[in-house]
C-alpha positions in Angstrom: 14.5 -7.5 -13.5 13.2 -4.5 -13.7 9.6 -3.4 -15.1 8.8 -0.2 -16.5 5.1 -0.6 -16.3 5.0 -1.7 -12.8 7.5 1.1 -12.0 5.5 4.2 -13.7 2.4 2.6 -12.2 4.0 3.2 -8.7 5.1 6.2 -9.5 1.6 7.7 -10.9 0.3 5.9 -8.1 2.4 7.2 -5.6 1.8 10.5 -6.4 -2.0 10.4 -6.7 -2.1 9.4 -3.4 -0.1 12.3 -2.3 -2.3 14.8 -3.8 -5.0 13.0 -2.4 -3.3 13.4 0.9 -2.6 17.0 0.6 -6.4 17.7 0.1 -7.2 15.6 2.9 -4.6 15.1 5.5 -4.4 12.2 7.5 -5.8 10.0 4.7 -2.6 8.1 4.2 -2.5 7.2 7.9 -6.0 6.0 7.7 -4.9 3.7 4.7 -1.7 2.5 6.8 -4.1 1.5 9.7 -6.8 0.1 7.5 -3.7 -2.5 6.0 -2.7 -3.1 9.2 -6.0 -4.2 10.5 -7.0 -6.4 7.3 -3.6 -8.1 7.7 -4.2 -8.6 11.5 -7.6 -10.0 10.7 -6.4 -12.9 7.8 -7.8 -16.2 8.8 -5.2 -18.8 10.0 -5.8 -20.9 7.3 -6.1 -18.4 4.1 -5.2 -19.8 1.1 -2.2 -18.4 -1.0 -1.0 -16.7 2.2 2.5 -16.2 1.2 1.0 -14.2 -1.5 -1.3 -12.4 0.3 1.2 -11.2 2.7 3.6 -10.1 -0.2 0.5 -8.1 -1.3 0.3 -6.2 2.1 3.6 -6.0 2.5 3.9 -4.0 -1.2 0.7 -1.9 -0.1 2.3 -0.9 3.0 5.4 0.0 1.3 3.4 2.2 -0.8 1.4 3.8 1.6 5.0 4.2 3.6 6.8 5.9 0.4 3.3 8.3 -0.6 3.5 9.3 3.1 7.0 10.0 3.3 8.3 11.8 0.1 
């Protein structure tokens, strides 16, 4: 199911991240490393692990998209 609002937000956020990275090269790589570190430091007994993992997956996808476009 398509969600135009979510897709528009993703489009705008991707553009913002790319502009920021152009002004501060390496920023996206730093953010990717930060997300990876945060994911790795999750406690084993965290509530809603599946949901939290999906959040990290989406964040990594967004950062990867912005980093390669």
